[in-house]
Structures are given as structure tokens and as C-alpha cells.
C-alpha positions as a Python dict, from the first residue, in 0.01 Angstrom:
ca = {
    (1, 'X'): (0, 0, 0),
    (2, 'X'): (224, -189, -216),
    (3, 'X'): (586, -309, -31),
    (4, 'X'): (816, -506, -196),
    (5, 'X'): (1119, -716, -72),
    (6, 'X'): (1454, -746, -267),
    (7, 'X'): (1820, -904, -185),
    (8, 'X'): (2056, -1109, -310),
    (9, 'X'): (2003, -1486, -307),
    (10, 'X'): (1947, -1647, 11),
    (11, 'X'): (1883, -1313, 200),
    (12, 'X'): (1557, -1435, 327),
    (13, 'X'): (1296, -1270, 153),
    (14, 'X'): (1054, -1532, 159),
    (15, 'X'): (1065, -1572, 505),
    (16, 'X'): (1025, -1231, 614),
    (17, 'X'): (762, -1186, 332),
    (18, 'X'): (568, -1457, 500),
    (19, 'X'): (595, -1311, 846),
    (20, 'X'): (529, -951, 756),
    (21, 'X'): (184, -1083, 586),
    (22, 'X'): (85, -1271, 910),
    (23, 'X'): (162, -1010, 1135),
    (24, 'X'): (-57, -736, 904),
    (25, 'X'): (-328, -989, 885),
    (26, 'X'): (-314, -1013, 1296),
    (27, 'X'): (-394, -632, 1247),
    (28, 'X'): (-677, -711, 1053),
    (29, 'X'): (-553, -597, 728),
    (30, 'X'): (-633, -750, 402),
    (31, 'X'): (-313, -866, 219),
    (32, 'X'): (-211, -1006, -105),
    (33, 'X'): (117, -1226, -102),
    (34, 'X'): (272, -1222, -441),
    (35, 'X'): (613, -1259, -647),
    (36, 'X'): (784, -1222, -946),
    (37, 'X'): (841, -1387, -1170),
    (38, 'X'): (529, -1622, -1109),
    (39, 'X'): (255, -1386, -978),
    (40, 'X'): (10, -1436, -1279),
    (41, 'X'): (-32, -1737, -1483),
    (42, 'X'): (156, -1615, -1733),
    (43, 'X'): (436, -1542, -1520),
    (44, 'X'): (433, -1903, -1376),
    (45, 'X'): (500, -2013, -1734),
    (46, 'X'): (782, -1769, -1741),
    (47, 'X'): (938, -1855, -1435),
    (48, 'X'): (1000, -2192, -1534),
    (49, 'X'): (1220, -2047, -1828),
    (50, 'X'): (1383, -1785, -1628),
    (51, 'X'): (1488, -1979, -1337),
    (52, 'X'): (1512, -2329, -1482),
    (53, 'X'): (1845, -2424, -1621),
    (54, 'X'): (1722, -2558, -1961),
    (55, 'X'): (1740, -2204, -2134),
    (56, 'X'): (2075, -2042, -2209),
    (57, 'X'): (1914, -1655, -2249),
    (58, 'X'): (2056, -1366, -2382),
    (59, 'X'): (2065, -1085, -2132),
    (60, 'X'): (1811, -909, -2380),
    (61, 'X'): (1601, -1167, -2403),
    (62, 'X'): (1609, -1273, -2021),
    (63, 'X'): (1511, -893, -1957),
    (64, 'X'): (1224, -900, -2209),
    (65, 'X'): (1073, -1215, -2042),
    (66, 'X'): (1092, -1023, -1717),
    (67, 'X'): (945, -740, -1844),
    (68, 'X'): (643, -916, -1987),
    (69, 'X'): (596, -1101, -1632),
    (70, 'X'): (570, -770, -1455),
    (71, 'X'): (363, -605, -1712),
    (72, 'X'): (69, -905, -1682),
    (73, 'X'): (130, -901, -1295),
    (74, 'X'): (86, -522, -1259),
    (75, 'X'): (-266, -516, -1489),
    (76, 'X'): (-396, -852, -1358),
    (77, 'X'): (-316, -913, -1030),
    (78, 'X'): (-114, -588, -838),
    (79, 'X'): (-368, -297, -948),
    (80, 'X'): (-676, -470, -888),
    (81, 'X'): (-564, -547, -525),
    (82, 'X'): (-463, -220, -495),
    (83, 'X'): (-787, -98, -596),
    (84, 'X'): (-982, -291, -339),
    (85, 'X'): (-770, -165, -66),
    (86, 'X'): (-531, -455, -24),
    (87, 'X'): (-176, -413, 103),
    (88, 'X'): (49, -601, -197),
    (89, 'X'): (338, -734, -56),
    (90, 'X'): (546, -856, -330),
    (91, 'X'): (868, -1071, -341),
    (92, 'X'): (1090, -891, -597),
    (93, 'X'): (984, -621, -864),
    (94, 'X'): (1151, -373, -1079),
    (95, 'X'): (1446, -311, -873),
    (96, 'X'): (1545, -675, -948),
    (97, 'X'): (1588, -583, -1302),
    (98, 'X'): (1799, -295, -1200),
    (99, 'X'): (2020, -463, -998),
    (100, 'X'): (2041, -821, -1191),
    (101, 'X'): (2007, -698, -1561),
    (102, 'X'): (2183, -362, -1512),
    (103, 'X'): (2464, -401, -1234),
    (104, 'X'): (2511, -734, -1302),
    (105, 'X'): (2436, -828, -1684),
    (106, 'X'): (2585, -497, -1780),
    (107, 'X'): (2270, -347, -1953),
    (108, 'X'): (2207, -16, -1962),
    (109, 'X'): (2071, 134, -1617),
    (110, 'X'): (1854, 446, -1767),
    (111, 'X'): (1698, 226, -2033),
    (112, 'X'): (1614, -22, -1791),
    (113, 'X'): (1421, 258, -1562),
    (114, 'X'): (1236, 373, -1832),
    (115, 'X'): (1139, 3, -1958),
    (116, 'X'): (1033, -60, -1617),
    (117, 'X'): (832, 254, -1617),
    (118, 'X'): (649, 155, -1931),
    (119, 'X'): (608, -218, -1803),
    (120, 'X'): (443, -107, -1476),
    (121, 'X'): (245, 182, -1582),
    (122, 'X'): (474, 410, -1382),
    (123, 'X'): (360, 191, -1038),
    (124, 'X'): (628, 269, -802),
    (125, 'X'): (590, 83, -444),
    (126, 'X'): (541, 309, -150),
    (127, 'X'): (841, 76, 55),
    (128, 'X'): (1104, -115, -68),
    (129, 'X'): (1265, -363, 189),
    (130, 'X'): (1594, -488, 70),
    (131, 'X'): (1707, -772, 289),
    (132, 'X'): (2120, -770, 292),
    (133, 'X'): (2360, -952, 392),
    (134, 'X'): (2717, -1104, 232),
    (135, 'X'): (2677, -1271, -109),
    (136, 'X'): (2902, -1615, 36),
    (137, 'X'): (2649, -1608, 328),
    (138, 'X'): (2341, -1588, 93),
    (139, 'X'): (2454, -1855, -111),
    (140, 'X'): (2563, -2094, 159),
    (141, 'X'): (2235, -2059, 262),
    (142, 'X'): (2089, -2157, -91),
    (143, 'X'): (2267, -2449, -89),
    (144, 'X'): (2166, -2553, 236),
    (145, 'X'): (1812, -2520, 166),
    (146, 'X'): (1872, -2707, -148),
    (147, 'X'): (2037, -3010, 25),
    (148, 'X'): (1763, -3023, 286),
    (149, 'X'): (1527, -3036, -44),
    (150, 'X'): (1708, -3323, -199),
    (151, 'X'): (1780, -3124, -497),
    (152, 'X'): (2105, -3182, -706),
    (153, 'X'): (2061, -2879, -957),
    (154, 'X'): (2102, -2517, -904),
    (155, 'X'): (1865, -2276, -1055),
    (156, 'X'): (2005, -2061, -1327),
    (157, 'X'): (2065, -1776, -1137),
    (158, 'X'): (2196, -1886, -831),
    (159, 'X'): (2473, -2077, -1047),
    (160, 'X'): (2608, -1727, -1136),
    (161, 'X'): (2926, -1656, -1051),
    (162, 'X'): (3020, -1487, -716),
    (163, 'X'): (3118, -1160, -866),
    (164, 'X'): (2798, -1182, -1069),
    (165, 'X'): (2616, -1195, -733),
    (166, 'X'): (2850, -940, -594),
    (167, 'X'): (2753, -696, -856),
    (168, 'X'): (2365, -753, -768),
    (169, 'X'): (2461, -658, -423),
    (170, 'X'): (2595, -322, -502),
    (171, 'X'): (2339, -262, -743),
    (172, 'X'): (2066, -304, -424),
    (173, 'X'): (2305, -81, -209),
    (174, 'X'): (2326, 179, -468),
    (175, 'X'): (1936, 178, -515),
    (176, 'X'): (1899, 245, -171),
    (177, 'X'): (2152, 505, -124),
    (178, 'X'): (1965, 707, -435),
    (179, 'X'): (1627, 683, -297),
    (180, 'X'): (1638, 689, 51),
    (181, 'X'): (1299, 768, 97),
    (182, 'X'): (1139, 450, -52),
    (183, 'X'): (1430, 178, 35),
    (184, 'X'): (1525, 68, 355),
    (185, 'X'): (1817, -192, 378),
    (186, 'X'): (1768, -460, 643),
    (187, 'X'): (2051, -664, 786),
    (188, 'X'): (1946, -1001, 723),
    (189, 'X'): (2204, -1177, 915),
    (190, 'X'): (2024, -1204, 1265),
    (191, 'X'): (1767, -1440, 1371),
    (192, 'X'): (1442, -1453, 1137),
    (193, 'X'): (1272, -1297, 1459),
    (194, 'X'): (1497, -996, 1451),
    (195, 'X'): (1453, -937, 1070),
    (196, 'X'): (1117, -928, 1104),
    (197, 'X'): (1116, -707, 1398),
    (198, 'X'): (1321, -483, 1187),
    (199, 'X'): (1091, -506, 848),
    (200, 'X'): (765, -433, 1071),
    (201, 'X'): (922, -128, 1202),
    (202, 'X'): (994, 20, 855),
    (203, 'X'): (628, -60, 789),
    (204, 'X'): (557, 112, 1127),
    (205, 'X'): (706, 453, 1047),
    (206, 'X'): (445, 776, 1094),
    (207, 'X'): (253, 816, 792),
    (208, 'X'): (335, 465, 570),
    (209, 'X'): (103, 263, 737),
    (210, 'X'): (-215, 276, 984),
    (211, 'X'): (-433, -13, 1078),
}
């Protein structure tokens, strides 16, 4: 099974995905926890460029780097894990490209769908959980986390305008509306235990997961 976690900055994806992994492992499942960008060796190198502030990336160049990361990630990490019978939990995947590079950067969404299909070899998640909350609340969480870590500098994506992040959120809502069989919106404003329970409830829908 292949499950992806999406959402705006600060939505709590990392916390939720770790909780889901622990819960599934407690059931006896073999779980691979991974992320984009950065789930492969190539991806870790590209992550520095994509999320750091040292590069002023053109939207098309940014897209190509994300797609290169995804192609390597699917070929070398995700597909082999699925072939071994593992449950793959991925923090961001192709829907992020549609939301960020399409709805927020303004690149053609239909072309992005085609390019994602090429990069992934048509690998579509069985379930996508979009953790959703108001943009300003998410950005406040990011700022608080950065302050706790003693980091002064925002990441390249975090530093985008509020209107950019609002466009990303609209993109995820559109994806969820267009693909209700695969994509579920999870309200990530409540405490993390409540959010985790909501994620597990979606995973436990009849026919999707069996321990």
C-alpha cells in the first residue's frame, strides 16, 4: 500500500506520518517512511537546492528538480519497497507539484499531470491524506518551530507570500474535490492525537487496509 501525506506549510504532516507509522508497525506491518524531496541519495542533494535560500530558481527549473527527485525516488526507493510488500508512507508526492508549481506558480496543470505520470511511471497512491488548516495558522506554526530550533532564516518555500500559500491550499482543495476516492482532507487544527485518529480512520476504511 502506498499512502501519501500532503498539506500547506505547518500543517503537521511530519507529526502525523510518524504517528501513523508507529500505529501500523504496532499492528505488525512493515512500513517504509520516506519524503520528497530527499527520499533518495539524489533527493538529499536536491533538497538543499530546492528548500534552501541560496538559489533563485526559475519555476521551470524548480519543477525539473522536483521531477528528477521523484523519478529517482520512485525507481530506487518506493517501487522496491512496495514489491517487498511494505506499506510506504511518503511525506509529499506528486500532488504537491500540482498545488505548488501549478496552482501557486502558475504552470499548466494538465502538463504537470502528464510530467508527473512520466516521472512516476504512472504510480498513483492508494490513499492521500491532505492535512488542512488556515494558511496563517500553518505559517505561525512554522515560525514557532523555527524559533524553538534557534533558526533565524526562513526556508525558500516558507518565505513565499501569504497569497502564494493560499493558492497552494486552494490547489489541495481542488485535488481533493476532483479525486474523492483517493484524497481525503484532514482537519489538522485539533490536537495531534485527534489528527492521528482521523488519519487512521481513513486508512482503516473497508477494503483499504488489512493487518
